[in-house]
C-alpha positions in Angstrom: -3.5 -3.1 7.7 0.3 -2.6 7.5 1.1 -2.6 3.8 4.9 -2.9 3.8 7.5 -4.4 6.2 9.4 -1.6 7.9 11.0 -1.5 11.3 10.0 2.1 12.1 7.3 4.5 11.0 7.0 8.3 11.3 3.8 9.7 12.8 2.7 10.6 9.3 3.4 7.1 8.0 1.8 5.5 11.0 -1.4 7.6 10.5 -1.4 6.6 6.8 -1.0 2.9 7.6 -3.8 3.1 10.1 -6.1 4.9 7.6 -6.5 7.9 10.0 -5.5 11.5 9.9 -2.5 12.8 11.8 -5.1 14.6 14.1 -6.9 11.3 14.7 -3.6 9.6 15.5 -2.8 12.3 18.0 -6.3 11.9 19.5 -5.8 8.2 19.9 -2.4 8.7 21.6 -3.8 11.4 23.9 -6.8 9.2 24.9 -5.1 5.8 25.3 -1.3 6.2 25.6 -0.2 9.4 27.3 -0.4 10.0 31.1 -2.3 13.0 32.4 -0.1 16.1 31.9 2.1 14.6 29.1 1.9 16.4 25.8 2.5 15.5 22.2 5.4 17.9 21.5 7.7 15.1 20.5 5.3 13.3 18.2 6.9 14.7 15.1 10.2 13.0 16.1 8.5 9.8 17.3 9.3 6.5 15.7 6.5 3.9 15.7 7.3 0.2 15.7 5.0 -2.3 13.9 3.7 -3.5 17.3 2.7 0.1 18.1 0.7 0.2 14.9 -1.0 -3.0 15.8 -2.1 -1.6 19.2 -3.2 1.7 17.7 -5.1 -0.2 15.0 -7.1 -2.1 17.7 -7.7 1.2 19.6 -8.8 2.9 16.5 -11.2 0.1 15.6 -12.6 0.1 19.1 -13.1 3.9 19.0 -14.9 3.7 15.6 -17.1 0.9 16.9 -18.1 2.8 20.0 -18.8 6.0 17.9 -21.0 4.1 15.5 -22.9 2.4 18.4 -23.6 5.8 20.0 -24.6 7.4 16.7 -28.2 8.4 16.4 -28.4 7.3 12.8 
């Protein structure tokens, strides 16, 4: 999952490490992290820690598993 040891990741780096697009990262954060009414206006300035990526990785995997389970194919 995490390819190099860093103490902080930008949103773009975090998305890359997770193997998702920046849009998908924003969707994960909106769905699982933000409180109702909060927005992502500061995401470009956000710094993600390795622990954040681990949590987002599990959320992303869960979301993909649910989507594939609900897929009609």
